[in-house]
N, C-alpha and C positions, 0 to 999 in steps of 0.2 A: 504494500500500500504506500502511495506517495506520502511524504511528510507534509507537503503543501500541494493543494490542487485548487487552482482558481478556474472556475467554470463560467464563461460568458458574462464576466463582470461588467456592469454598466453603472457609471456614477455621474451625477449631474450636480452643478452648482446653480443656485438661484441668485440672479442679480438683476435688479430693476425690472422685476416681474417676468424675466426670461429664464428658461431652464437651459443651461449650457452644458453639453455633454463633454466631460473631461476624459473619461475612460469608456471606450465603446466596444463592448463584446470581446473583452480580453480573456484569453484562456492560457494558463501556464501551469506546469507541474515542476516540483522539485523533489527528487528522491532523497532518502537518507544518505548523507555523506557526499551529496552532489553539489557542484557549484554551477549556478546559472548566472550569466551576465545579461543584464538588461541594458541595451544600448540605444542611443538616439540623442538628437539635439535637445537643448533646453526648450521646454514647452510641449514635449511630446507625450507627457503623462507618466513618465517613469516613476517619479517620486510619489505621485498620488497613488499609483498602483501599489507601490511598496508600503506606504503608510496604511493602506486599506487592509493589509494582512492582519494587523492588530487593531483595526478600526480606530486609527489615530486621527483621521480626518474629521474635524468637528461636524456634527450633523444636528441642526442646520449650521452653515449654509449648504453643506454637502448632502446629497440624497443618494442612497444605494437603491437604484431603481430596477435592478435585475441581476441574476447570477448567484453564484455561491462561492464562498471562500472556505475550503475544507482544510483544517489544520489537525492532523492526526485523525482524520475522519469526521471531525465535528465542525459544524458550520459556524464560523465566527460571526456572521451577520445575525445569528439567532441567539447569541450568547448574552447572558445577563451582565450587569456591571461587575458583579463579584467574579464571574468567570473571566471576564476581560482583564481584570486586575491580575489574575493568576497567569495569563499567557503573556502579558506585556512585561517584558524583561525576564520572565520565567522561561517560556517556551521560545519566544521571539525577542531578540535584542537588536538594537539599532546603533550604528555608528554613522554620524552625520559628517558633512563635508567641512564644516568650520568648527574645529574643536575649541577655538578661542571663544566662540559665541555659545557653545554648548555647555562648557564648564562654568560653574558658579565662581566668580572672581573673589568672593569674600570667604570662601571655605577652603581649607587645606585639601589637597587631592586625596589624602588618606581617608579623611572623613567622608568625602564624596563617594569613594568606592565602598566604604563601610556601610553607607546608607543603602546601597543596592544589596549588599549582603544581608542587612537586617530585614529587608523586605522579602527576600526569596530563600536565604539560607541563614536564618538567625543564629544557629548554633556555630556558624563559621565567621561571625562578625567580630573578628579579632585583628590586631595589628599583624600577627603572624600570617594570616591568610591574605591580607592586603599586600604584604611584602612578597608572598609567593606569587600573587597575580602580577605584580610589577616585574618580578624576575621573569615570569612567563612571557611577557611582551617585550623583554629586552631592555628594560630601564636599568642603567648602572646605579650602584649604591642605593638600592631601594630603601634601605633602613633610614637613610637621611632624606631622601626625596619624598618620603611619605608625609613629611611636614611642610613641603613646599606649597605655595599658592600657584595657581595656573600661570600668572604672569612671570614667574621665575623659571619657566620652562620654554623651550623652543617649540615651534609649531609641530615638528615631528614627535617630540616627547609628549606634547599635549594629545596628539592623536593616539599614541600608544596608551596613554592613560584612559582615553575614551574606549579603546578596545578592551583594556583590562576591566573597566567598569561594565562593559557589555558581557564579558565572559564570567563575571562574578556569580551570576545566577546559573551558570552551566546551561546555556540555551541549546536547543536543538537546531535552531536556525539563526544565523547572524546576517542581518541586513546591513550592508555597507553602502551607504548612499554617497557616491562621489567622494570616497574617503581620502583621495590624494589631490583633489583639485587645488587646495590652498597651499600645497607644498611644492618645494623645488624638485627638480627631476631626480636628484640623487636620493632625497628622502622618499619620494614616490616609490622608487624601486625597493627601498628598505621596507616600507609598509606593505607592499604587495608580496614581498618575500616572507614577511611575517605572517600574513594571512594564509599563504600556502603552507607554511610550517605548522601553524595552529590547526588548520584543517586536518592535516595528516596526524597530528598528535592527539587531537580531541575527537575526531570523527564527526564533526558537526557539518551541517549543510550551510552554504553561503549563497546569498543573493547579492551580487555586486552590480551596482548601478553606475554607469559611466557614459560619457559622450565620446570616448576615445577607443576605437576598435584596436588601436595599437597595443593596448595593455592587457587584452583578454586572452592572448594565445597561450600563455603559460599557466593561467589560473582557471579558466573556464572549462567545464565539461560540455556545456551547451550554451548557445547564444540566442537570445530573442531580441529582434530589432523592432523598436516602436517608432511610429510616426503619426502625429495628429490623433493620439488616443487609441491607436490600433496597433496590433502586432502585424508587421508586414513581412517578416521572415523569421523562421526559427529552425535551427539545425545544430548538430554537433559542431563544436567550435572548429575542429580541424577541417571539416567539410566546408563550413561557411567561409573561413579565411582563405582556403585554397580556391574555392569556386563560388563566389557570391552570386545569387540569382536575381534578387530584386534590384532595380535601378538605384534605389535609395541606399541599399547596402553597398553597392559598387561605388556610389558617390562618397560615402563615408570613408571607405577604404582608400580611395584616391586622394583624399584630403590629409592622409597621414604622411608625415615626412619620412623619406627613405634615407638610410645611411649610405647605401651603395649608389653609384652612378654620379654623374656630374650635377652641376647646379641647374635647377629648373624651378620655375614658378609652381607653387602649390596649386592644386586644383580646388576651386571653391564651388560650393553649391549655390547657384543663383537664388535670389529671393529669400523669404523667411518662412518659418513654420506658421501656418495659418492659426489665428486665435480661435478660441472656443466660440461657437456661434457663427463663425465665418468659414466653415469648412466648404471647399468647392464640391460641386456635384461630381459624381463619378469617382475616379481614383483621386485620393487626396494629395498625392504627390505629383499628379499630372502637370500642374502649372510650373513646376520646377524641373520636370523630367526631360532630359534631352532626347529621349527615345519615345515620347508620348505620341500616340496615334489619335486621330480625330475622335474615335469612340471612347478613348480613355477618359475624356472629360464629361461623358454622359453615363457610362456604365459603371456602377459600383462594383468593386472587386471583392471577391470572397477569399478567405484564407484556405488554401487547398493543399493537401498533402501530395506533392508531385513526385516524391521518392520516399522510400522508407525513412521515417523520422525527419523529413525535410518538408517544411511548410512555407508557402509563398503566396503573397497577395498581389499577383500580377498575371494577367492572362497571356502576356507576350514574353514571359520570362525565358522561354525556350529559344526564341529567335533574336533576342537582344544581344 
């Protein structure tokens, strides 16, 4: 049984009397011990989808208008507030992209990690366990750093503290939402290596959200590409990186800098992601797609399994 199974999830926001669809018929699964990368530009619905797993999107203004979110076989959308408190941080933990904004500046990091322990593993709410967690995420001299405030740490160290806090409850699923965006390239690599090591050591599942296809190759088992609130391609990572099928996936890959070869201008995707309520008719990527046909602007596309374990939302994927 999958650890997480999202079935045909539909979510809307209400603004000025209008219902705006942010997540449109999204289906995803994550097996125990698996890493799924959710990829796409800002505004594609990745973070909203991830926050929905633990029903962290406030309702209102959000409305879950369809679908199911099955966590260990139980529908999160039907859970009581007490049940939700149990899975938030307990079964599912989150690491967000800006650790400086996520950590409380007026509390020592040891106390902040201990707070998570008190909620989910009260018998382990000790300095010894906090030090063990800090060692686990590679923070040097944890016995002294436990007394530091967030501003006394670098961005990379702050992100390691956030990961330690997320692991304190021994979650089955770690959701890492753009965990390397605010960090320099060297620290990004260290954080990604840390996630790979922790996955192997702890056997947990990971949902990694990113806009950069260049970082998923070593970490992901499968990749799902989102655009305008929809999944447009989903495949095992090695298959998708070797042979992308959807024009949007190809455009994302072409925009990644390459180390080999001479100097050349990076390929950019023209235009912008359409805002909620302004989705075009037909294929939502058609206005930006260099291979769009006349009927792409009028015919809505369905997500179809074109090969075993390969799903694509494009009727012309085979001839592009």
